[in-house]
C-alpha positions as CSV (number, residue, x, y, z in Angstrom):
1,X,17.2,19.9,-0.6
2,X,14.5,17.6,-1.1
3,X,14.6,15.5,-3.7
4,X,12.7,16.0,-7.3
5,X,9.0,15.1,-7.4
6,X,9.3,12.8,-10.2
7,X,11.9,10.9,-8.3
8,X,9.7,10.4,-6.0
9,X,7.0,9.3,-7.6
10,X,8.9,6.8,-9.4
11,X,10.5,5.3,-6.9
12,X,6.2,4.6,-5.6
13,X,6.1,3.4,-9.2
14,X,9.2,0.8,-8.3
15,X,8.0,-0.3,-4.7
16,X,4.3,-0.9,-5.5
17,X,5.2,-4.0,-7.6
18,X,7.5,-5.2,-4.9
19,X,6.0,-4.6,-2.0
20,X,2.0,-6.0,-3.5
21,X,3.4,-9.0,-3.9
22,X,2.2,-9.9,-0.6
23,X,-1.1,-10.0,-2.1
24,X,-0.8,-12.7,-4.4
25,X,-1.4,-16.3,-4.7
26,X,1.8,-17.7,-2.6
27,X,0.5,-15.3,0.7
28,X,-2.8,-15.9,-0.2
29,X,-2.4,-19.6,0.1
30,X,-0.1,-19.8,3.1
31,X,-3.1,-17.9,5.3
32,X,-5.7,-20.1,3.7
33,X,-3.1,-23.0,5.4
34,X,-3.7,-21.5,8.7
35,X,-7.6,-22.0,8.5
36,X,-8.5,-18.6,7.5
37,X,-11.8,-18.7,5.2
38,X,-10.8,-16.5,2.2
39,X,-8.3,-14.3,0.4
40,X,-10.0,-10.9,2.8
41,X,-9.4,-12.9,5.9
42,X,-5.6,-13.1,4.8
43,X,-5.2,-9.7,3.3
44,X,-6.9,-7.8,7.0
45,X,-4.5,-10.4,9.1
46,X,-1.5,-9.8,7.4
47,X,-2.3,-5.6,7.1
48,X,-3.7,-5.4,10.1
49,X,-1.0,-7.1,12.0
50,X,1.4,-4.6,13.0
51,X,-1.3,-2.9,15.4
52,X,-1.8,-5.7,17.4
53,X,-5.1,-6.7,18.6
54,X,-6.4,-3.5,17.7
55,X,-10.4,-3.4,17.3
56,X,-11.8,-3.5,14.3
57,X,-13.0,0.4,14.8
58,X,-9.2,1.5,15.0
59,X,-8.1,-1.0,12.1
60,X,-11.2,0.4,9.7
61,X,-10.0,4.4,10.9
62,X,-6.0,3.4,10.0
63,X,-6.9,1.5,6.5
64,X,-9.2,4.3,5.6
65,X,-10.5,3.0,2.3
66,X,-13.2,0.4,3.3
67,X,-16.8,0.1,3.5
68,X,-18.4,0.2,6.9
69,X,-18.3,-3.3,8.8
70,X,-16.1,-4.5,6.1
71,X,-13.2,-4.6,8.5
72,X,-15.4,-6.3,11.3
73,X,-16.5,-9.1,9.2
74,X,-12.5,-10.4,9.6
75,X,-11.4,-8.7,12.5
76,X,-10.8,-10.4,14.8
77,X,-12.4,-13.8,14.3
78,X,-9.1,-14.4,12.2
79,X,-7.2,-13.6,15.7
80,X,-9.3,-17.4,16.5
81,X,-7.2,-19.1,13.6
82,X,-3.1,-16.8,14.4
83,X,-2.1,-14.0,16.3
84,X,-1.0,-10.7,15.3
85,X,2.6,-12.2,15.7
86,X,2.3,-15.5,13.6
87,X,0.7,-13.5,11.0
88,X,3.2,-11.2,10.3
89,X,5.9,-13.9,10.5
90,X,3.7,-15.9,7.4
91,X,3.4,-12.6,5.8
92,X,7.0,-12.4,5.5
93,X,7.7,-15.7,4.8
94,X,5.2,-16.0,1.9
95,X,5.8,-12.5,0.7
96,X,9.8,-13.2,0.3
97,X,9.6,-16.3,-1.0
98,X,7.0,-15.2,-4.1
99,X,9.5,-12.5,-5.1
100,X,12.0,-14.6,-5.0
101,X,10.4,-17.3,-7.2
102,X,9.6,-13.8,-9.7
103,X,13.1,-12.9,-9.5
104,X,15.1,-16.0,-10.7
105,X,18.7,-14.8,-10.7
106,X,18.5,-11.6,-9.8
107,X,17.1,-12.8,-6.6
108,X,20.5,-13.5,-5.6
109,X,22.7,-10.9,-7.5
110,X,24.9,-8.3,-5.2
111,X,22.2,-5.4,-7.3
112,X,19.5,-7.1,-5.5
113,X,21.9,-6.6,-1.8
114,X,23.0,-3.1,-2.1
115,X,18.7,-2.1,-3.0
116,X,17.6,-3.8,0.2
117,X,20.2,-1.9,2.0
118,X,19.8,1.1,0.3
119,X,15.5,0.9,1.1
120,X,16.2,0.3,4.2
121,X,18.0,3.3,5.0
122,X,15.0,4.8,3.7
123,X,12.6,2.9,4.8
124,X,13.6,3.4,8.6
125,X,14.2,7.1,8.6
126,X,11.0,8.5,8.1
127,X,8.6,10.2,10.5
128,X,6.1,8.3,12.3
129,X,4.0,10.7,14.0
130,X,0.6,10.5,12.6
131,X,1.6,7.1,10.9
132,X,0.2,4.4,12.2
133,X,0.2,1.6,10.0
134,X,4.0,2.3,9.6
135,X,5.0,3.2,13.0
136,X,3.7,-0.6,13.4
137,X,5.9,-1.9,10.6
138,X,8.9,0.2,11.9
139,X,8.9,-1.8,15.3
140,X,9.5,-5.0,13.2
141,X,13.2,-6.2,13.0
142,X,14.0,-5.9,9.5
143,X,15.2,-9.6,8.1
144,X,18.8,-10.1,6.9
145,X,17.8,-12.8,4.3
146,X,17.6,-9.9,1.2
147,X,14.9,-10.7,-0.6
148,X,13.0,-10.7,2.1
149,X,14.8,-7.4,3.5
150,X,13.8,-5.3,0.3
151,X,10.6,-7.2,0.6
152,X,10.2,-5.5,3.9
153,X,11.7,-2.1,2.9
154,X,9.6,-1.9,0.4
155,X,6.3,-2.2,2.0
156,X,7.5,-0.1,5.0
157,X,7.9,2.7,2.3
158,X,4.7,1.5,1.0
159,X,2.7,2.3,4.3
160,X,4.4,5.0,5.3
161,X,3.2,6.7,1.4
162,X,-0.1,5.8,2.7
163,X,-0.5,6.3,5.9
164,X,0.4,10.3,4.6
165,X,-2.1,9.7,1.8
166,X,-4.8,9.1,3.9
167,X,-3.7,12.9,6.0
168,X,-4.0,14.4,2.5
169,X,-7.0,13.1,1.8
170,X,-8.4,13.8,5.3
171,X,-7.7,17.1,5.0
172,X,-9.3,18.1,1.6
173,X,-12.3,15.9,3.3
174,X,-12.2,12.6,1.0
175,X,-13.6,9.7,2.5
176,X,-11.7,6.6,1.7
177,X,-15.2,5.2,-0.8
178,X,-15.0,8.5,-2.2
179,X,-11.2,8.3,-2.7
180,X,-11.7,5.3,-4.9
181,X,-14.2,6.6,-7.1
182,X,-11.8,9.8,-8.0
183,X,-8.6,6.7,-8.5
184,X,-11.3,4.9,-10.9
185,X,-12.0,8.0,-13.0
186,X,-8.5,9.1,-13.2
187,X,-8.1,5.1,-15.0
188,X,-10.8,6.0,-16.8
189,X,-13.0,3.5,-15.1
190,X,-16.4,3.3,-14.3
191,X,-16.7,3.1,-10.5
192,X,-19.3,0.4,-10.1
193,X,-16.7,-1.0,-12.6
194,X,-13.9,-0.8,-10.1
195,X,-12.6,-3.8,-8.4
196,X,-12.7,-1.8,-4.8
197,X,-15.8,-0.1,-5.3
198,X,-18.0,-3.4,-6.2
199,X,-18.8,-4.7,-2.9
200,X,-20.8,-1.2,-1.8
201,X,-24.4,-2.1,-1.6
202,X,-25.5,0.3,-4.8
203,X,-27.7,3.0,-3.2
204,X,-24.3,4.0,-1.3
205,X,-21.6,4.1,-4.7
206,X,-24.9,6.2,-5.9
207,X,-25.3,8.5,-2.9
208,X,-21.2,8.5,-2.7
209,X,-20.9,9.6,-6.6
210,X,-23.6,11.8,-5.9
211,X,-21.7,13.4,-3.2
212,X,-18.7,14.1,-5.0
213,X,-20.7,15.9,-7.6
214,X,-22.5,18.4,-5.3
215,X,-19.1,19.7,-4.5
216,X,-18.4,20.1,-8.6
217,X,-15.9,17.5,-8.6
218,X,-17.4,14.7,-10.7
219,X,-20.1,15.9,-14.0
220,X,-23.8,14.6,-14.3
221,X,-22.0,12.4,-16.6
222,X,-19.9,11.0,-13.7
223,X,-16.3,12.2,-15.2
224,X,-14.1,14.1,-13.5
225,X,-14.8,18.0,-13.4
226,X,-12.2,20.8,-14.5
227,X,-11.9,21.1,-10.0
228,X,-12.2,17.5,-9.8
229,X,-9.1,16.7,-11.6
230,X,-7.2,19.9,-10.1
231,X,-8.4,18.6,-6.5
232,X,-6.8,14.7,-7.2
233,X,-3.3,16.2,-8.9
234,X,-3.1,18.7,-6.0
235,X,-3.5,15.6,-3.1
236,X,-1.2,13.2,-5.2
237,X,1.3,15.9,-5.4
238,X,1.1,16.8,-1.6
239,X,1.4,12.6,-0.6
240,X,4.7,12.8,-3.2
241,X,5.5,15.7,-1.3
242,X,5.2,14.1,1.9
243,X,6.5,10.0,0.8
244,X,9.8,12.2,-0.3
245,X,10.9,12.6,3.7
246,X,11.4,9.2,3.8
247,X,14.3,9.5,0.8
248,X,16.1,12.8,2.8
249,X,18.5,10.5,4.6
250,X,19.8,9.0,0.5
251,X,21.9,11.7,-1.2
252,X,20.5,12.3,-4.7
253,X,23.7,9.9,-6.7
254,X,22.4,7.4,-4.1
255,X,18.9,7.7,-5.0
256,X,19.7,7.2,-9.0
257,X,21.1,4.3,-7.9
258,X,18.1,2.9,-6.5
259,X,16.0,3.6,-8.6
260,X,18.3,2.3,-11.6
261,X,18.3,-1.1,-9.7
262,X,15.3,-1.3,-8.3
263,X,13.5,-0.9,-12.0
264,X,14.5,-5.1,-13.6
265,X,13.7,-6.1,-10.0
266,X,10.2,-4.2,-10.3
267,X,9.9,-5.1,-13.6
268,X,10.4,-9.3,-12.6
269,X,8.2,-8.9,-9.9
270,X,5.1,-7.2,-12.2
271,X,4.1,-10.8,-13.0
272,X,2.3,-13.6,-12.3
273,X,3.3,-16.5,-12.0
274,X,1.1,-18.0,-9.2
């Protein structure tokens, strides 16, 4: 019996601050120390590394939600400064260090070790078909140290959900930039002020919003129509359903235990001290 959608979505909320610590200051600085130029060099090196020396066109297709040419500004340039294997090691080591710094005493608690084991069981149980980034991460050996193991597991679970989400977007005919517009509107933000869209040329962003308007998803004021809001909810519901496959290996009691254990960990991870 699948777990309830609310439970699966709660797991998404809890793994997000743990996994995304990889985009914080300490990992960024670790990549800069290799000779990379900026945050985005480190971002693409870390995320693309499980794909090996894939060309930028492939990385663009897998990551899905970047403007044309954006990946190519970083891939393959970064592989002149490090290798995919080296980037994986730097990302894991620096992410675990950043997480340990934020967790304090929680880092060495039995609860964290138990959460790492349960999350790893889930993270290694999901199907890889149609999920290229998750499959690349699954090919890596999980760390033994509990904090690093927990970060690795949440990173796997996040990208399993992300690959699933991209598939749902494709089915519904929503491109990468369009998905960011819908996300911005759901957050009550203007697309031209949303951080993941500010890099787009104004004409391209206008064309993206106009395309959504022609489909009846956005109104003349640049806000959701009822149809647009319903579509986004349908996409999120199907994404949660697919993401839930990763947790089928856990009993309801084990998943409840994982949620309870992750709550203080996620709260501590969701702070900025770097």
